[in-house]
ZADO-1210 file (C-alpha; in nm, 4 decimals, padded with zeros to 6 digits):
<atoms>
<atom x="01.3548" y="-00.2310" z="01.6717" code="MET" pos="1"/>
<atom x="01.1930" y="-00.4778" z="01.4415" code="TYR" pos="2"/>
<atom x="01.1757" y="-00.8453" z="01.5327" code="ASP" pos="3"/>
<atom x="01.3052" y="-01.0697" z="01.2464" code="ALA" pos="4"/>
<atom x="01.1328" y="-01.3583" z="01.3357" code="ARG" pos="5"/>
<atom x="00.8017" y="-01.1759" z="01.2499" code="GLN" pos="6"/>
<atom x="00.8518" y="-01.1375" z="00.9024" code="THR" pos="7"/>
<atom x="00.6010" y="-01.0697" z="00.5912" code="ARG" pos="8"/>
<atom x="00.7317" y="-01.1309" z="00.2539" code="VAL" pos="9"/>
<atom x="00.5626" y="-00.8556" z="-00.0503" code="ALA" pos="10"/>
<atom x="00.5923" y="-00.9985" z="-00.3964" code="ALA" pos="11"/>
<atom x="00.4526" y="-00.9114" z="-00.7564" code="CYS" pos="12"/>
<atom x="00.2248" y="-01.1444" z="-00.9544" code="SER" pos="13"/>
<atom x="00.5806" y="-01.3073" z="-01.0713" code="CYS" pos="14"/>
<atom x="00.7913" y="-01.3085" z="-00.8219" code="ARG" pos="15"/>
<atom x="01.0712" y="-01.0733" z="-00.9661" code="SER" pos="16"/>
<atom x="01.0013" y="-00.8047" z="-00.7370" code="VAL" pos="17"/>
<atom x="00.9967" y="-00.8958" z="-00.3783" code="GLU" pos="18"/>
<atom x="01.0132" y="-00.6951" z="-00.0166" code="LEU" pos="19"/>
<atom x="01.0686" y="-00.8574" z="00.3192" code="VAL" pos="20"/>
<atom x="00.9492" y="-00.6649" z="00.5945" code="LEU" pos="21"/>
<atom x="00.9976" y="-00.7263" z="00.9876" code="ALA" pos="22"/>
<atom x="00.7157" y="-00.6250" z="01.2372" code="GLY" pos="23"/>
<atom x="00.3694" y="-00.4915" z="01.1885" code="GLU" pos="24"/>
<atom x="00.2533" y="-00.2095" z="00.9612" code="PRO" pos="25"/>
<atom x="00.2193" y="00.1404" z="01.1334" code="ARG" pos="26"/>
<atom x="-00.1186" y="00.1391" z="00.9235" code="ARG" pos="27"/>
<atom x="-00.3145" y="-00.0693" z="00.7353" code="VAL" pos="28"/>
<atom x="-00.5853" y="00.1503" z="00.5485" code="TYR" pos="29"/>
<atom x="-00.8297" y="00.1821" z="00.2220" code="ALA" pos="30"/>
<atom x="-00.8872" y="00.4409" z="-00.0094" code="CYS" pos="31"/>
<atom x="-01.1109" y="00.5166" z="-00.2615" code="SER" pos="32"/>
<atom x="-00.9371" y="00.8123" z="-00.4471" code="CYS" pos="33"/>
<atom x="-00.9497" y="00.7625" z="-00.8270" code="LEU" pos="34"/>
<atom x="-00.6277" y="00.7412" z="-00.8795" code="GLU" pos="35"/>
<atom x="-00.6149" y="00.4219" z="-00.6421" code="CYS" pos="36"/>
<atom x="-00.9256" y="00.3031" z="-00.8304" code="GLN" pos="37"/>
<atom x="-00.7409" y="00.3779" z="-01.1592" code="ARG" pos="38"/>
<atom x="-00.3822" y="00.2165" z="-00.9858" code="CYS" pos="39"/>
<atom x="-00.5762" y="-00.1474" z="-00.8468" code="THR" pos="40"/>
<atom x="-00.8156" y="-00.1240" z="-01.1055" code="GLY" pos="41"/>
<atom x="-01.0242" y="-00.2097" z="-00.8484" code="SER" pos="42"/>
<atom x="-01.2747" y="00.0693" z="-00.6396" code="ALA" pos="43"/>
<atom x="-01.0329" y="00.0895" z="-00.3445" code="PHE" pos="44"/>
<atom x="-00.6576" y="-00.0048" z="-00.2767" code="SER" pos="45"/>
<atom x="-00.5780" y="-00.1285" z="00.0655" code="TYR" pos="46"/>
<atom x="-00.2571" y="-00.0965" z="00.2081" code="ARG" pos="47"/>
<atom x="00.0301" y="-00.1292" z="00.4670" code="ALA" pos="48"/>
<atom x="00.2249" y="00.1668" z="00.5854" code="ILE" pos="49"/>
<atom x="00.5656" y="00.0707" z="00.6981" code="TYR" pos="50"/>
<atom x="00.8720" y="00.2060" z="00.8080" code="PRO" pos="51"/>
<atom x="01.1507" y="00.1798" z="00.5995" code="ASP" pos="52"/>
<atom x="01.3654" y="00.0746" z="00.8717" code="ALA" pos="53"/>
<atom x="01.1490" y="-00.2650" z="00.8678" code="ALA" pos="54"/>
<atom x="01.2907" y="-00.3702" z="00.5123" code="ILE" pos="55"/>
<atom x="01.5085" y="-00.6350" z="00.5367" code="LEU" pos="56"/>
<atom x="01.5961" y="-00.6764" z="00.1972" code="SER" pos="57"/>
<atom x="01.4412" y="-00.6099" z="-00.1625" code="GLN" pos="58"/>
<atom x="01.4963" y="-00.8345" z="-00.4971" code="LYS" pos="59"/>
<atom x="01.4242" y="-00.7299" z="-00.8204" code="GLY" pos="60"/>
<atom x="01.4474" y="-00.3588" z="-00.9575" code="GLU" pos="61"/>
<atom x="01.1196" y="-00.2113" z="-00.9029" code="ALA" pos="62"/>
<atom x="01.0169" y="00.0920" z="-01.2313" code="ARG" pos="63"/>
<atom x="00.8493" y="00.3503" z="-01.0769" code="SER" pos="64"/>
<atom x="00.6383" y="00.6374" z="-01.2204" code="TRP" pos="65"/>
<atom x="00.5445" y="00.9885" z="-00.9968" code="ARG" pos="66"/>
<atom x="00.2090" y="01.1901" z="-01.0348" code="ARG" pos="67"/>
<atom x="00.0992" y="01.5077" z="-00.8415" code="SER" pos="68"/>
<atom x="-00.1642" y="01.4180" z="-00.5651" code="GLY" pos="69"/>
<atom x="-00.5102" y="01.6505" z="-00.4986" code="SER" pos="70"/>
<atom x="-00.2192" y="01.7832" z="-00.2435" code="SER" pos="71"/>
<atom x="-00.0422" y="01.8916" z="-00.4586" code="GLY" pos="72"/>
<atom x="00.2695" y="01.6564" z="-00.3201" code="LYS" pos="73"/>
<atom x="00.4013" y="01.3882" z="-00.5664" code="TRP" pos="74"/>
<atom x="00.2811" y="00.9819" z="-00.4574" code="LEU" pos="75"/>
<atom x="00.5406" y="00.7355" z="-00.5965" code="GLU" pos="76"/>
<atom x="00.3953" y="00.4053" z="-00.7839" code="GLN" pos="77"/>
<atom x="00.6620" y="00.1609" z="-00.7746" code="HIS" pos="78"/>
<atom x="00.5894" y="-00.1914" z="-00.9994" code="PHE" pos="79"/>
<atom x="00.7472" y="-00.4496" z="-01.1406" code="CYS" pos="80"/>
<atom x="00.8619" y="-00.4097" z="-01.4721" code="PRO" pos="81"/>
<atom x="00.7135" y="-00.7700" z="-01.5779" code="THR" pos="82"/>
<atom x="00.4282" y="-00.8099" z="-01.4362" code="CYS" pos="83"/>
<atom x="00.3008" y="-00.4807" z="-01.3908" code="GLY" pos="84"/>
<atom x="00.1912" y="-00.5170" z="-01.0249" code="SER" pos="85"/>
<atom x="00.2119" y="-00.2294" z="-00.7810" code="VAL" pos="86"/>
<atom x="00.4110" y="-00.3593" z="-00.4870" code="VAL" pos="87"/>
<atom x="00.4620" y="-00.0583" z="-00.2889" code="PHE" pos="88"/>
<atom x="00.3941" y="00.3505" z="-00.3213" code="MET" pos="89"/>
<atom x="00.5798" y="00.6268" z="-00.1664" code="ARG" pos="90"/>
<atom x="00.4408" y="00.9765" z="-00.1196" code="ALA" pos="91"/>
<atom x="00.6184" y="01.3123" z="-00.0383" code="GLU" pos="92"/>
<atom x="00.3976" y="01.3432" z="00.3111" code="ALA" pos="93"/>
<atom x="00.4887" y="00.9681" z="00.4085" code="LEU" pos="94"/>
<atom x="00.8631" y="01.0404" z="00.5351" code="LYS" pos="95"/>
<atom x="01.0857" y="00.7684" z="00.5873" code="ASP" pos="96"/>
<atom x="00.8057" y="00.4829" z="00.5235" code="ALA" pos="97"/>
<atom x="00.6302" y="00.2998" z="00.2533" code="LEU" pos="98"/>
<atom x="00.2883" y="00.1669" z="00.1681" code="SER" pos="99"/>
<atom x="00.2667" y="-00.1438" z="00.0733" code="VAL" pos="100"/>
<atom x="00.0241" y="-00.3361" z="-00.1205" code="SER" pos="101"/>
<atom x="-00.1645" y="-00.5612" z="00.0707" code="ALA" pos="102"/>
<atom x="-00.2661" y="-00.7989" z="-00.2009" code="GLY" pos="103"/>
<atom x="00.1218" y="-00.8478" z="-00.2237" code="CYS" pos="104"/>
<atom x="00.1916" y="-00.9515" z="00.0996" code="LEU" pos="105"/>
<atom x="-00.0400" y="-01.2910" z="00.0250" code="GLU" pos="106"/>
<atom x="-00.1697" y="-01.2798" z="00.4142" code="ASP" pos="107"/>
<atom x="-00.5117" y="-01.3482" z="00.5415" code="GLU" pos="108"/>
<atom x="-00.3765" y="-01.2197" z="00.8997" code="GLN" pos="109"/>
<atom x="-00.3163" y="-00.8600" z="00.7580" code="LEU" pos="110"/>
<atom x="-00.5395" y="-00.6326" z="00.9745" code="PRO" pos="111"/>
<atom x="-00.8667" y="-00.4855" z="00.8334" code="ALA" pos="112"/>
<atom x="-00.8204" y="-00.1189" z="00.7129" code="PRO" pos="113"/>
<atom x="-00.7991" y="00.1161" z="01.0316" code="GLN" pos="114"/>
<atom x="-00.9528" y="00.4235" z="00.7565" code="VAL" pos="115"/>
<atom x="-01.1079" y="00.4743" z="00.4706" code="LEU" pos="116"/>
<atom x="-00.9426" y="00.7902" z="00.2563" code="HIS" pos="117"/>
<atom x="-01.1681" y="00.9776" z="00.0147" code="TRP" pos="118"/>
<atom x="-01.4530" y="00.7928" z="00.1149" code="PRO" pos="119"/>
<atom x="-01.6979" y="01.0769" z="-00.1114" code="GLU" pos="120"/>
<atom x="-01.5143" y="00.8351" z="-00.4057" code="ARG" pos="121"/>
<atom x="-01.6068" y="00.5063" z="-00.3311" code="LYS" pos="122"/>
<atom x="-01.8496" y="00.3152" z="-00.5286" code="HIS" pos="123"/>
<atom x="-02.1985" y="00.3322" z="-00.3529" code="ARG" pos="124"/>
<atom x="-02.2348" y="-00.0548" z="-00.3650" code="TRP" pos="125"/>
<atom x="-01.8874" y="-00.0726" z="-00.1402" code="LEU" pos="126"/>
<atom x="-01.9852" y="-00.1256" z="00.2140" code="CYS" pos="127"/>
<atom x="-01.6490" y="-00.1130" z="00.4572" code="LEU" pos="128"/>
<atom x="-01.8461" y="-00.1818" z="00.7664" code="GLU" pos="129"/>
<atom x="-01.6706" y="-00.0789" z="01.0781" code="GLY" pos="130"/>
<atom x="-01.4367" y="00.1425" z="00.9224" code="ILE" pos="131"/>
<atom x="-01.4001" y="00.4936" z="00.9421" code="PRO" pos="132"/>
<atom x="-01.3779" y="00.7598" z="00.6723" code="ASP" pos="133"/>
<atom x="-01.0425" y="00.9685" z="00.7707" code="ALA" pos="134"/>
<atom x="-01.1996" y="01.2373" z="00.7932" code="SER" pos="135"/>
<atom x="-01.3954" y="01.0777" z="01.1142" code="SER" pos="136"/>
<atom x="-01.0464" y="00.8890" z="01.2250" code="ALA" pos="137"/>
</atoms>
């Protein structure tokens, strides 16, 4: 299903946790909910959704913590226990897939976000030109 020649590596800052992913992401998005702002320490998160089947290998042991989202469903952040980088997340609503932190992919060719979730929470200065709000996508 996936072309193993087209791969991306997602790694934490210290390179202790690493995922090798095949193929293109199913979707790339940004989210400006308050939890994503806290998680990233920035104004929004930028992530790529890959099916579980795209994972070719995983190096290192990530830790995780789970919280309830605004929908009441759980979200689970997976991070490096050494440097703290959130490499990926899983969500109850995201079946058989994971959401990889775009910055961990170190790929300037990764597509721009296709949608912005929680646009009403974005910082007033944030301009993601051409990216529709999730409610209009």
